[in-house]
N, CA, C, O and the ligand as a Tripos MOL2 file, in Angstrom:
@<TRIPOS>MOLECULE
protein
  285   283    72     0     0
PROTEIN
NO_CHARGES

@<TRIPOS>ATOM
      1 N         -27.4840   34.1980    9.8150 N.3       1 MET1
      2 CA        -27.7630   33.4830    8.5690 C.3       1 MET1
      3 C         -27.5450   31.9990    8.8930 C.2       1 MET1
      4 O         -26.5500   31.6440    9.5250 O.2       1 MET1
      5 N         -28.4440   31.1550    8.4740 N.am      2 SER2
      6 CA        -28.2520   29.7250    8.6890 C.3       2 SER2
      7 C         -27.1160   29.2110    7.7960 C.2       2 SER2
      8 O         -26.7530   29.8520    6.8100 O.2       2 SER2
      9 N         -26.5670   28.0630    8.1500 N.am      3 GLN3
     10 CA        -25.4320   27.4380    7.4510 C.3       3 GLN3
     11 C         -25.8450   27.0850    5.9780 C.2       3 GLN3
     12 O         -25.0680   27.3320    5.0560 O.2       3 GLN3
     13 N         -27.0260   26.5280    5.7660 N.am      4 SER4
     14 CA        -27.4330   26.1390    4.4320 C.3       4 SER4
     15 C         -27.7100   27.3570    3.4930 C.2       4 SER4
     16 O         -27.4350   27.3250    2.2940 O.2       4 SER4
     17 N         -28.2470   28.3820    4.0900 N.am      5 ARG5
     18 CA        -28.5020   29.5730    3.2960 C.3       5 ARG5
     19 C         -27.1870   30.2190    2.9140 C.2       5 ARG5
     20 O         -27.0590   30.7380    1.8060 O.2       5 ARG5
     21 N         -26.2120   30.2010    3.7990 N.am      6 PHE6
     22 CA        -24.8450   30.7200    3.5310 C.3       6 PHE6
     23 C         -24.2410   29.9810    2.4140 C.2       6 PHE6
     24 O         -23.7130   30.6070    1.4940 O.2       6 PHE6
     25 N         -24.2780   28.6570    2.4230 N.am      7 LEU7
     26 CA        -23.7170   27.8380    1.3260 C.3       7 LEU7
     27 C         -24.3180   28.0670    0.0190 C.2       7 LEU7
     28 O         -23.6220   28.1860   -0.9900 O.2       7 LEU7
     29 N         -25.6510   28.1350    0.0070 N.am      8 LEU8
     30 CA        -26.3740   28.3780   -1.2630 C.3       8 LEU8
     31 C         -26.0570   29.7010   -1.8890 C.2       8 LEU8
     32 O         -25.9910   29.8300   -3.1120 O.2       8 LEU8
     33 N         -25.8490   30.7320   -1.0030 N.am      9 LYS9
     34 CA        -25.5220   32.0100   -1.4740 C.3       9 LYS9
     35 C         -24.1170   32.0420   -2.0930 C.2       9 LYS9
     36 O         -23.9000   32.6870   -3.1190 O.2       9 LYS9
     37 N         -23.1750   31.3440   -1.4660 N.am     10 ASN10
     38 CA        -21.8070   31.3050   -2.0190 C.3      10 ASN10
     39 C         -21.6870   30.4820   -3.3050 C.2      10 ASN10
     40 O         -20.9060   30.8210   -4.1940 O.2      10 ASN10
     41 N         -22.4920   29.3640   -3.4000 N.am     11 ILE11
     42 CA        -22.4490   28.5740   -4.5150 C.3      11 ILE11
     43 C         -22.9810   29.2930   -5.7250 C.2      11 ILE11
     44 O         -22.4550   29.1520   -6.8280 O.2      11 ILE11
     45 N         -24.0710   30.0980   -5.5060 N.am     12 SER12
     46 CA        -24.5930   30.8120   -6.6250 C.3      12 SER12
     47 C         -23.6970   31.8980   -7.1740 C.2      12 SER12
     48 O         -23.9400   32.3980   -8.2720 O.2      12 SER12
     49 N         -22.6750   32.2740   -6.4450 N.am     13 LYS13
     50 CA        -21.6730   33.2650   -6.9170 C.3      13 LYS13
     51 C         -20.5710   32.6370   -7.6650 C.2      13 LYS13
     52 O         -19.8030   33.3510   -8.3100 O.2      13 LYS13
     53 N         -20.4280   31.3180   -7.6310 N.am     14 ALA14
     54 CA        -19.2940   30.6230   -8.3040 C.3      14 ALA14
     55 C         -19.4280   30.8100   -9.8410 C.2      14 ALA14
     56 O         -20.5180   30.7160  -10.4070 O.2      14 ALA14
     57 N         -18.2890   31.0730  -10.4720 N.am     15 PRO15
     58 CA        -18.4120   31.2380  -11.9550 C.3      15 PRO15
     59 C         -18.7820   29.9280  -12.6100 C.2      15 PRO15
     60 O         -18.4370   28.8450  -12.1390 O.2      15 PRO15
     61 N         -19.5130   30.0670  -13.7410 N.am     16 LYS16
     62 CA        -19.9770   28.8660  -14.3790 C.3      16 LYS16
     63 C         -18.8290   28.0680  -14.9940 C.2      16 LYS16
     64 O         -18.9460   26.8510  -15.1370 O.2      16 LYS16
     65 N         -17.7390   28.7090  -15.3560 N.am     17 SER17
     66 CA        -16.5940   27.9470  -15.8800 C.3      17 SER17
     67 C         -15.9890   27.0840  -14.7430 C.2      17 SER17
     68 O         -15.5050   25.9810  -14.9980 O.2      17 SER17
     69 N         -16.0160   27.5630  -13.5590 N.am     18 LEU18
     70 CA        -15.4830   26.7140  -12.4360 C.3      18 LEU18
     71 C         -16.3550   25.4930  -12.2680 C.2      18 LEU18
     72 O         -15.8590   24.3720  -12.1510 O.2      18 LEU18
     73 N         -17.6370   25.7100  -12.2550 N.am     19 ILE19
     74 CA        -18.5790   24.5480  -12.1510 C.3      19 ILE19
     75 C         -18.4030   23.5860  -13.2420 C.2      19 ILE19
     76 O         -18.3640   22.3780  -13.0080 O.2      19 ILE19
     77 N         -18.2910   24.0830  -14.4670 N.am     20 LEU20
     78 CA        -18.1250   23.2550  -15.6640 C.3      20 LEU20
     79 C         -16.7750   22.4530  -15.5520 C.2      20 LEU20
     80 O         -16.7290   21.2650  -15.8700 O.2      20 LEU20
     81 N         -15.7100   23.1200  -15.1030 N.am     21 GLY21
     82 CA        -14.3990   22.4460  -14.8800 C.3      21 GLY21
     83 C         -14.5230   21.3020  -13.8410 C.2      21 GLY21
     84 O         -13.9960   20.2030  -14.0170 O.2      21 GLY21
     85 N         -15.2480   21.6240  -12.7560 N.am     22 LEU22
     86 CA        -15.3450   20.5930  -11.7030 C.3      22 LEU22
     87 C         -16.1790   19.3360  -12.2090 C.2      22 LEU22
     88 O         -15.8990   18.1860  -11.8710 O.2      22 LEU22
     89 N         -17.2080   19.6650  -13.0360 N.am     23 ILE23
     90 CA        -18.0020   18.5140  -13.5730 C.3      23 ILE23
     91 C         -17.1070   17.7030  -14.4920 C.2      23 ILE23
     92 O         -17.1510   16.4730  -14.4570 O.2      23 ILE23
     93 N         -16.2730   18.3750  -15.3350 N.am     24 LEU24
     94 CA        -15.4200   17.5910  -16.2290 C.3      24 LEU24
     95 C         -14.3480   16.7740  -15.5230 C.2      24 LEU24
     96 O         -13.9870   15.6900  -15.9800 O.2      24 LEU24
     97 N         -13.8350   17.2950  -14.4040 N.am     25 VAL25
     98 CA        -12.9170   16.5440  -13.5710 C.3      25 VAL25
     99 C         -13.6160   15.3580  -12.9660 C.2      25 VAL25
    100 O         -13.0560   14.2620  -12.9360 O.2      25 VAL25
    101 N         -14.7780   15.5390  -12.5030 N.am     26 PHE26
    102 CA        -15.5760   14.5070  -11.9140 C.3      26 PHE26
    103 C         -15.8490   13.3520  -12.9130 C.2      26 PHE26
    104 O         -15.6320   12.1760  -12.6180 O.2      26 PHE26
    105 N         -16.3410   13.7570  -14.1190 N.am     27 VAL27
    106 CA        -16.6240   12.7440  -15.1060 C.3      27 VAL27
    107 C         -15.3810   12.0230  -15.5640 C.2      27 VAL27
    108 O         -15.4000   10.8080  -15.7620 O.2      27 VAL27
    109 N         -14.3190   12.7450  -15.7330 N.am     28 LEU28
    110 CA        -13.0060   12.0870  -16.0890 C.3      28 LEU28
    111 C         -12.5220   11.1410  -15.0010 C.2      28 LEU28
    112 O         -12.0570   10.0390  -15.2910 O.2      28 LEU28
    113 N         -12.6340   11.5770  -13.7330 N.am     29 GLY29
    114 CA        -12.2780   10.6810  -12.5940 C.3      29 GLY29
    115 C         -13.1190    9.4120  -12.5610 C.2      29 GLY29
    116 O         -12.5770    8.3270  -12.3480 O.2      29 GLY29
    117 N         -14.4410    9.5200  -12.7690 N.am     30 ILE30
    118 CA        -15.3000    8.3390  -12.7600 C.3      30 ILE30
    119 C         -14.8770    7.4530  -13.8600 C.2      30 ILE30
    120 O         -14.7760    6.2420  -13.6610 O.2      30 ILE30
    121 N         -14.6030    8.0220  -15.0970 N.am     31 PHE31
    122 CA        -14.1930    7.1780  -16.2100 C.3      31 PHE31
    123 C         -12.8960    6.4390  -15.8930 C.2      31 PHE31
    124 O         -12.8220    5.2210  -16.0550 O.2      31 PHE31
    125 N         -11.8690    7.1700  -15.4410 N.am     32 VAL32
    126 CA        -10.6120    6.5800  -15.1670 C.3      32 VAL32
    127 C         -10.6870    5.5060  -14.0300 C.2      32 VAL32
    128 O         -10.0310    4.4690  -14.1340 O.2      32 VAL32
    129 N         -11.4470    5.7390  -12.9930 N.am     33 ILE33
    130 CA        -11.5650    4.8050  -11.8890 C.3      33 ILE33
    131 C         -12.4440    3.6140  -12.2960 C.2      33 ILE33
    132 O         -12.0960    2.4710  -11.9980 O.2      33 ILE33
    133 N         -13.5230    3.8470  -12.9390 N.am     34 GLY34
    134 CA        -14.5510    2.8120  -13.1400 C.3      34 GLY34
    135 C         -14.5450    2.1150  -14.4580 C.2      34 GLY34
    136 O         -14.9710    0.9620  -14.5300 O.2      34 GLY34
    137 N         -14.0870    2.7430  -15.5100 N.am     35 TYR35
    138 CA        -14.3250    2.1420  -16.7980 C.3      35 TYR35
    139 C         -13.1030    2.0570  -17.7320 C.2      35 TYR35
    140 O         -13.1930    1.4640  -18.8070 O.2      35 TYR35
    141 N         -11.9900    2.6320  -17.3390 N.am     36 ASP36
    142 CA        -10.8030    2.6380  -18.2610 C.3      36 ASP36
    143 C         -10.2300    1.1960  -18.3840 C.2      36 ASP36
    144 O          -9.9620    0.5120  -17.3960 O.2      36 ASP36
    145 N         -10.0730    0.8110  -19.5840 N.am     37 GLN37
    146 CA         -9.4660   -0.5130  -19.9060 C.3      37 GLN37
    147 C          -8.3410   -0.3310  -20.8730 C.2      37 GLN37
    148 O          -8.1930   -1.1030  -21.8200 O.2      37 GLN37
    149 N          -7.5180    0.7190  -20.6360 N.am     38 GLY38
    150 CA         -6.3930    1.0670  -21.3980 C.3      38 GLY38
    151 C          -6.6740    2.2220  -22.4250 C.2      38 GLY38
    152 O          -5.8450    2.5340  -23.2810 O.2      38 GLY38
    153 N          -7.8780    2.8290  -22.2900 N.am     39 HIS39
    154 CA         -8.2540    3.8480  -23.2680 C.3      39 HIS39
    155 C          -7.4100    5.1130  -23.1340 C.2      39 HIS39
    156 O          -7.0660    5.7540  -24.1260 O.2      39 HIS39
    157 N          -7.0780    5.4650  -21.8660 N.am     40 ILE40
    158 CA         -6.3110    6.7440  -21.6240 C.3      40 ILE40
    159 C          -4.9320    6.6000  -22.1560 C.2      40 ILE40
    160 O          -4.4700    7.4830  -22.8790 O.2      40 ILE40
    161 N          -4.2210    5.5060  -21.8310 N.am     41 PHE41
    162 CA         -2.8710    5.3560  -22.3430 C.3      41 PHE41
    163 C          -2.8070    4.9070  -23.8220 C.2      41 PHE41
    164 O          -1.7320    4.9260  -24.4210 O.2      41 PHE41
    165 N          -3.8930    4.5250  -24.3820 N.am     42 SER42
    166 CA         -3.8900    4.2060  -25.8280 C.3      42 SER42
    167 C          -3.6530    5.4030  -26.6820 C.2      42 SER42
    168 O          -3.2660    5.2920  -27.8460 O.2      42 SER42
    169 N          -3.8860    6.5480  -26.1070 N.am     43 ILE43
    170 CA         -3.6340    7.8130  -26.9200 C.3      43 ILE43
    171 C          -2.1580    7.9220  -27.1580 C.2      43 ILE43
    172 O          -1.7620    8.4640  -28.1900 O.2      43 ILE43
    173 N          -1.2600    7.4090  -26.2120 N.am     44 VAL44
    174 CA          0.1960    7.5580  -26.3480 C.3      44 VAL44
    175 C           0.7600    6.1970  -26.8470 C.2      44 VAL44
    176 O           1.5920    6.1700  -27.7540 O.2      44 VAL44
    177 N           0.3180    5.1130  -26.2700 N.am     45 GLN45
    178 CA          0.9530    3.7940  -26.5620 C.3      45 GLN45
    179 C           0.2600    3.0360  -27.6940 C.2      45 GLN45
    180 O           0.8330    2.0860  -28.2270 O.2      45 GLN45
    181 N          -0.8890    3.4070  -28.0510 N.am     46 GLY46
    182 CA         -1.5320    2.6450  -29.1400 C.3      46 GLY46
    183 C          -2.1740    1.4060  -28.5770 C.2      46 GLY46
    184 O          -2.6120    1.3970  -27.4260 O.2      46 GLY46
    185 N          -2.2370    0.3410  -29.3880 N.am     47 ASP47
    186 CA         -2.9280   -0.8460  -29.0540 C.3      47 ASP47
    187 C          -2.3020   -1.6520  -27.8780 C.2      47 ASP47
    188 O          -2.9750   -2.4540  -27.2300 O.2      47 ASP47
    189 N          -0.9860   -1.4070  -27.6280 N.am     48 THR48
    190 CA         -0.3350   -2.1510  -26.5330 C.3      48 THR48
    191 C          -0.8790   -1.7030  -25.1710 C.2      48 THR48
    192 O          -0.7190   -2.4190  -24.1820 O.2      48 THR48
    193 N          -1.5020   -0.5590  -25.1100 N.am     49 ALA49
    194 CA         -2.1120   -0.0650  -23.8070 C.3      49 ALA49
    195 C          -3.2830   -0.9810  -23.3570 C.2      49 ALA49
    196 O          -3.5200   -1.1890  -22.1680 O.2      49 ALA49
    197 N          -3.9920   -1.5090  -24.3640 N.am     50 TYR50
    198 CA         -5.1390   -2.3920  -24.0180 C.3      50 TYR50
    199 C          -4.6620   -3.6900  -23.3720 C.2      50 TYR50
    200 O          -5.4080   -4.3120  -22.6150 O.2      50 TYR50
    201 N          -3.3720   -4.1250  -23.6740 N.am     51 GLY51
    202 CA         -2.8530   -5.2770  -23.0430 C.3      51 GLY51
    203 C          -2.1540   -5.0080  -21.7160 C.2      51 GLY51
    204 O          -2.1540   -5.8430  -20.8110 O.2      51 GLY51
    205 N          -1.5680   -3.8400  -21.6240 N.am     52 ASN52
    206 CA         -0.8220   -3.5340  -20.3990 C.3      52 ASN52
    207 C          -1.7730   -3.1540  -19.2170 C.2      52 ASN52
    208 O          -1.5350   -3.5510  -18.0770 O.2      52 ASN52
    209 N          -2.8720   -2.3640  -19.5180 N.am     53 LEU53
    210 CA         -3.8020   -1.9290  -18.5220 C.3      53 LEU53
    211 C          -3.1810   -1.2230  -17.3240 C.2      53 LEU53
    212 O          -3.5090   -1.5310  -16.1780 O.2      53 LEU53
    213 N          -2.3070   -0.2990  -17.5820 N.am     54 TRP54
    214 CA         -1.5800    0.3820  -16.5050 C.3      54 TRP54
    215 C          -2.5500    1.1320  -15.6050 C.2      54 TRP54
    216 O          -2.4480    1.0330  -14.3830 O.2      54 TRP54
    217 N          -3.5020    1.8890  -16.1850 N.am     55 MET55
    218 CA         -4.3630    2.7010  -15.3390 C.3      55 MET55
    219 C          -5.3720    1.8130  -14.6160 C.2      55 MET55
    220 O          -5.7780    2.1290  -13.4970 O.2      55 MET55
    221 N          -5.7760    0.7270  -15.2270 N.am     56 HIS56
    222 CA         -6.6670   -0.2320  -14.6070 C.3      56 HIS56
    223 C          -5.9710   -0.8140  -13.3850 C.2      56 HIS56
    224 O          -6.5680   -0.8220  -12.3080 O.2      56 HIS56
    225 N          -4.7680   -1.2890  -13.4940 N.am     57 GLU57
    226 CA         -4.0540   -1.8700  -12.3670 C.3      57 GLU57
    227 C          -3.7780   -0.8330  -11.2890 C.2      57 GLU57
    228 O          -3.7980   -1.1600  -10.1030 O.2      57 GLU57
    229 N          -3.5140    0.4350  -11.6880 N.am     58 PHE58
    230 CA         -3.2340    1.4150  -10.6650 C.3      58 PHE58
    231 C          -4.4940    1.7340   -9.8180 C.2      58 PHE58
    232 O          -4.3820    1.9870   -8.6190 O.2      58 PHE58
    233 N          -5.6390    1.7200  -10.4200 N.am     59 THR59
    234 CA         -6.8850    2.0860   -9.7150 C.3      59 THR59
    235 C          -7.7010    0.8640   -9.3570 C.2      59 THR59
    236 O          -8.8770    0.9900   -9.0150 O.2      59 THR59
    237 N          -7.0930   -0.3450   -9.4270 N.am     60 HIS60
    238 CA         -7.8630   -1.5670   -9.2470 C.3      60 HIS60
    239 C          -8.5580   -1.7110   -7.8770 C.2      60 HIS60
    240 O          -9.7310   -2.0760   -7.8080 O.2      60 HIS60
    241 N          -7.8130   -1.4190   -6.7830 N.am     61 ASP61
    242 CA         -8.4270   -1.5860   -5.4890 C.3      61 ASP61
    243 C          -9.5190   -0.5580   -5.2670 C.2      61 ASP61
    244 O         -10.5660   -0.8550   -4.6900 O.2      61 ASP61
    245 N          -9.2540    0.6920   -5.7460 N.am     62 LEU62
    246 CA        -10.2930    1.7530   -5.6050 C.3      62 LEU62
    247 C         -11.5130    1.3540   -6.4220 C.2      62 LEU62
    248 O         -12.6400    1.5610   -5.9730 O.2      62 LEU62
    249 N         -11.3200    0.7880   -7.6060 N.am     63 ARG63
    250 CA        -12.4120    0.3380   -8.4300 C.3      63 ARG63
    251 C         -13.3010   -0.6960   -7.6240 C.2      63 ARG63
    252 O         -14.5270   -0.5880   -7.6360 O.2      63 ARG63
    253 N         -12.6890   -1.6510   -6.9580 N.am     64 HIS64
    254 CA        -13.4240   -2.6290   -6.2560 C.3      64 HIS64
    255 C         -14.0940   -1.9970   -5.0400 C.2      64 HIS64
    256 O         -15.2440   -2.3230   -4.7470 O.2      64 HIS64
    257 N         -13.4060   -1.0930   -4.3160 N.am     65 ALA65
    258 CA        -13.9850   -0.4550   -3.1470 C.3      65 ALA65
    259 C         -15.1680    0.4300   -3.5220 C.2      65 ALA65
    260 O         -16.0870    0.6030   -2.7210 O.2      65 ALA65
    261 N         -15.1580    0.9920   -4.7310 N.am     66 ALA66
    262 CA        -16.2290    1.8680   -5.1540 C.3      66 ALA66
    263 C         -17.4110    1.0430   -5.7440 C.2      66 ALA66
    264 O         -18.4780    1.5980   -6.0050 O.2      66 ALA66
    265 N         -17.2140   -0.2670   -5.9490 N.am     67 GLY67
    266 CA        -18.3120   -1.1150   -6.3580 C.3      67 GLY67
    267 C         -18.4630   -1.2100   -7.8400 C.2      67 GLY67
    268 O         -19.5040   -1.6510   -8.3260 O.2      67 GLY67
    269 N         -17.4650   -0.8130   -8.5720 N.am     68 PHE68
    270 CA        -17.5150   -0.9440  -10.1020 C.3      68 PHE68
    271 C         -17.1930   -2.4100  -10.4370 C.2      68 PHE68
    272 O         -16.3440   -3.0240   -9.7920 O.2      68 PHE68
    273 N         -17.8610   -2.9520  -11.4260 N.am     69 PRO69
    274 CA        -17.5320   -4.3190  -11.8330 C.3      69 PRO69
    275 C         -16.1370   -4.3190  -12.4870 C.2      69 PRO69
    276 O         -15.7490   -3.3630  -13.1590 O.2      69 PRO69
    277 N         -15.3940   -5.4260  -12.2690 N.am     70 CYS70
    278 CA        -14.0560   -5.4210  -12.8190 C.3      70 CYS70
    279 C         -13.7850   -6.8420  -13.4610 C.2      70 CYS70
    280 O         -13.6200   -6.9240  -14.6780 O.2      70 CYS70
    281 N         -13.7430   -7.8280  -12.7480 N.am     71 HIS71
    282 CA        -13.4240   -9.0900  -13.3090 C.3      71 HIS71
    283 C         -14.2060  -10.2260  -12.6290 C.2      71 HIS71
    284 O         -14.0470  -11.3910  -12.9960 O.2      71 HIS71
    285 ZN        -10.7600   -6.4430  -10.1740 Zn       72 ZN72
@<TRIPOS>BOND
     1     1     2 1
     2     2     3 1
     3     3     4 2
     4     3     5 am
     5     5     6 1
     6     6     7 1
     7     7     8 2
     8     7     9 am
     9     9    10 1
    10    10    11 1
    11    11    12 2
    12    11    13 am
    13    13    14 1
    14    14    15 1
    15    15    16 2
    16    15    17 am
    17    17    18 1
    18    18    19 1
    19    19    20 2
    20    19    21 am
    21    21    22 1
    22    22    23 1
    23    23    24 2
    24    23    25 am
    25    25    26 1
    26    26    27 1
    27    27    28 2
    28    27    29 am
    29    29    30 1
    30    30    31 1
    31    31    32 2
    32    31    33 am
    33    33    34 1
    34    34    35 1
    35    35    36 2
    36    35    37 am
    37    37    38 1
    38    38    39 1
    39    39    40 2
    40    39    41 am
    41    41    42 1
    42    42    43 1
    43    43    44 2
    44    43    45 am
    45    45    46 1
    46    46    47 1
    47    47    48 2
    48    47    49 am
    49    49    50 1
    50    50    51 1
    51    51    52 2
    52    51    53 am
    53    53    54 1
    54    54    55 1
    55    55    56 2
    56    55    57 am
    57    57    58 1
    58    58    59 1
    59    59    60 2
    60    59    61 am
    61    61    62 1
    62    62    63 1
    63    63    64 2
    64    63    65 am
    65    65    66 1
    66    66    67 1
    67    67    68 2
    68    67    69 am
    69    69    70 1
    70    70    71 1
    71    71    72 2
    72    71    73 am
    73    73    74 1
    74    74    75 1
    75    75    76 2
    76    75    77 am
    77    77    78 1
    78    78    79 1
    79    79    80 2
    80    79    81 am
    81    81    82 1
    82    82    83 1
    83    83    84 2
    84    83    85 am
    85    85    86 1
    86    86    87 1
    87    87    88 2
    88    87    89 am
    89    89    90 1
    90    90    91 1
    91    91    92 2
    92    91    93 am
    93    93    94 1
    94    94    95 1
    95    95    96 2
    96    95    97 am
    97    97    98 1
    98    98    99 1
    99    99   100 2
   100    99   101 am
   101   101   102 1
   102   102   103 1
   103   103   104 2
   104   103   105 am
   105   105   106 1
   106   106   107 1
   107   107   108 2
   108   107   109 am
   109   109   110 1
   110   110   111 1
   111   111   112 2
   112   111   113 am
   113   113   114 1
   114   114   115 1
   115   115   116 2
   116   115   117 am
   117   117   118 1
   118   118   119 1
   119   119   120 2
   120   119   121 am
   121   121   122 1
   122   122   123 1
   123   123   124 2
   124   123   125 am
   125   125   126 1
   126   126   127 1
   127   127   128 2
   128   127   129 am
   129   129   130 1
   130   130   131 1
   131   131   132 2
   132   131   133 am
   133   133   134 1
   134   134   135 1
   135   135   136 2
   136   135   137 am
   137   137   138 1
   138   138   139 1
   139   139   140 2
   140   139   141 am
   141   141   142 1
   142   142   143 1
   143   143   144 2
   144   143   145 am
   145   145   146 1
   146   146   147 1
   147   147   148 2
   148   147   149 am
   149   149   150 1
   150   150   151 1
   151   151   152 2
   152   151   153 am
   153   153   154 1
   154   154   155 1
   155   155   156 2
   156   155   157 am
   157   157   158 1
   158   158   159 1
   159   159   160 2
   160   159   161 am
   161   161   162 1
   162   162   163 1
   163   163   164 2
   164   163   165 am
   165   165   166 1
   166   166   167 1
   167   167   168 2
   168   167   169 am
   169   169   170 1
   170   170   171 1
   171   171   172 2
   172   171   173 am
   173   173   174 1
   174   174   175 1
   175   175   176 2
   176   175   177 am
   177   177   178 1
   178   178   179 1
   179   179   180 2
   180   179   181 am
   181   181   182 1
   182   182   183 1
   183   183   184 2
   184   183   185 am
   185   185   186 1
   186   186   187 1
   187   187   188 2
   188   187   189 am
   189   189   190 1
   190   190   191 1
   191   191   192 2
   192   191   193 am
   193   193   194 1
   194   194   195 1
   195   195   196 2
   196   195   197 am
   197   197   198 1
   198   198   199 1
   199   199   200 2
   200   199   201 am
   201   201   202 1
   202   202   203 1
   203   203   204 2
   204   203   205 am
   205   205   206 1
   206   206   207 1
   207   207   208 2
   208   207   209 am
   209   209   210 1
   210   210   211 1
   211   211   212 2
   212   211   213 am
   213   213   214 1
   214   214   215 1
   215   215   216 2
   216   215   217 am
   217   217   218 1
   218   218   219 1
   219   219   220 2
   220   219   221 am
   221   221   222 1
   222   222   223 1
   223   223   224 2
   224   223   225 am
   225   225   226 1
   226   226   227 1
   227   227   228 2
   228   227   229 am
   229   229   230 1
   230   230   231 1
   231   231   232 2
   232   231   233 am
   233   233   234 1
   234   234   235 1
   235   235   236 2
   236   235   237 am
   237   237   238 1
   238   238   239 1
   239   239   240 2
   240   239   241 am
   241   241   242 1
   242   242   243 1
   243   243   244 2
   244   243   245 am
   245   245   246 1
   246   246   247 1
   247   247   248 2
   248   247   249 am
   249   249   250 1
   250   250   251 1
   251   251   252 2
   252   251   253 am
   253   253   254 1
   254   254   255 1
   255   255   256 2
   256   255   257 am
   257   257   258 1
   258   258   259 1
   259   259   260 2
   260   259   261 am
   261   261   262 1
   262   262   263 1
   263   263   264 2
   264   263   265 am
   265   265   266 1
   266   266   267 1
   267   267   268 2
   268   267   269 am
   269   269   270 1
   270   270   271 1
   271   271   272 2
   272   271   273 am
   273   273   274 1
   274   274   275 1
   275   275   276 2
   276   275   277 am
   277   277   278 1
   278   278   279 1
   279   279   280 2
   280   279   281 am
   281   281   282 1
   282   282   283 1
   283   283   284 2
@<TRIPOS>SUBSTRUCTURE
     1 MET1         2 RESIDUE 1 A MET
     2 SER2         6 RESIDUE 1 A SER
     3 GLN3        10 RESIDUE 1 A GLN
     4 SER4        14 RESIDUE 1 A SER
     5 ARG5        18 RESIDUE 1 A ARG
     6 PHE6        22 RESIDUE 1 A PHE
     7 LEU7        26 RESIDUE 1 A LEU
     8 LEU8        30 RESIDUE 1 A LEU
     9 LYS9        34 RESIDUE 1 A LYS
    10 ASN10       38 RESIDUE 1 A ASN
    11 ILE11       42 RESIDUE 1 A ILE
    12 SER12       46 RESIDUE 1 A SER
    13 LYS13       50 RESIDUE 1 A LYS
    14 ALA14       54 RESIDUE 1 A ALA
    15 PRO15       58 RESIDUE 1 A PRO
    16 LYS16       62 RESIDUE 1 A LYS
    17 SER17       66 RESIDUE 1 A SER
    18 LEU18       70 RESIDUE 1 A LEU
    19 ILE19       74 RESIDUE 1 A ILE
    20 LEU20       78 RESIDUE 1 A LEU
    21 GLY21       82 RESIDUE 1 A GLY
    22 LEU22       86 RESIDUE 1 A LEU
    23 ILE23       90 RESIDUE 1 A ILE
    24 LEU24       94 RESIDUE 1 A LEU
    25 VAL25       98 RESIDUE 1 A VAL
    26 PHE26      102 RESIDUE 1 A PHE
    27 VAL27      106 RESIDUE 1 A VAL
    28 LEU28      110 RESIDUE 1 A LEU
    29 GLY29      114 RESIDUE 1 A GLY
    30 ILE30      118 RESIDUE 1 A ILE
    31 PHE31      122 RESIDUE 1 A PHE
    32 VAL32      126 RESIDUE 1 A VAL
    33 ILE33      130 RESIDUE 1 A ILE
    34 GLY34      134 RESIDUE 1 A GLY
    35 TYR35      138 RESIDUE 1 A TYR
    36 ASP36      142 RESIDUE 1 A ASP
    37 GLN37      146 RESIDUE 1 A GLN
    38 GLY38      150 RESIDUE 1 A GLY
    39 HIS39      154 RESIDUE 1 A HIS
    40 ILE40      158 RESIDUE 1 A ILE
    41 PHE41      162 RESIDUE 1 A PHE
    42 SER42      166 RESIDUE 1 A SER
    43 ILE43      170 RESIDUE 1 A ILE
    44 VAL44      174 RESIDUE 1 A VAL
    45 GLN45      178 RESIDUE 1 A GLN
    46 GLY46      182 RESIDUE 1 A GLY
    47 ASP47      186 RESIDUE 1 A ASP
    48 THR48      190 RESIDUE 1 A THR
    49 ALA49      194 RESIDUE 1 A ALA
    50 TYR50      198 RESIDUE 1 A TYR
    51 GLY51      202 RESIDUE 1 A GLY
    52 ASN52      206 RESIDUE 1 A ASN
    53 LEU53      210 RESIDUE 1 A LEU
    54 TRP54      214 RESIDUE 1 A TRP
    55 MET55      218 RESIDUE 1 A MET
    56 HIS56      222 RESIDUE 1 A HIS
    57 GLU57      226 RESIDUE 1 A GLU
    58 PHE58      230 RESIDUE 1 A PHE
    59 THR59      234 RESIDUE 1 A THR
    60 HIS60      238 RESIDUE 1 A HIS
    61 ASP61      242 RESIDUE 1 A ASP
    62 LEU62      246 RESIDUE 1 A LEU
    63 ARG63      250 RESIDUE 1 A ARG
    64 HIS64      254 RESIDUE 1 A HIS
    65 ALA65      258 RESIDUE 1 A ALA
    66 ALA66      262 RESIDUE 1 A ALA
    67 GLY67      266 RESIDUE 1 A GLY
    68 PHE68      270 RESIDUE 1 A PHE
    69 PRO69      274 RESIDUE 1 A PRO
    70 CYS70      278 RESIDUE 1 A CYS
    71 HIS71      282 RESIDUE 1 A HIS
    72 ZN72       285 GROUP 0 **** ****
């Protein structure tokens, strides 16, 4: 069996909930790395999170490396 046929056969057996979970993790990761401006921590900190930008500063170098606009 060729390698690509083997991979396609195994992917088709994956549960739909697993695929949905991976898509959600991917979308959340893209948001945190590329677009978060204090939104994540504002759930806990309120409006002060928009001034602190903890997650933005934590992922700042990765944001630039991935090509997302920043400043
Ligand atoms: Zn920057």
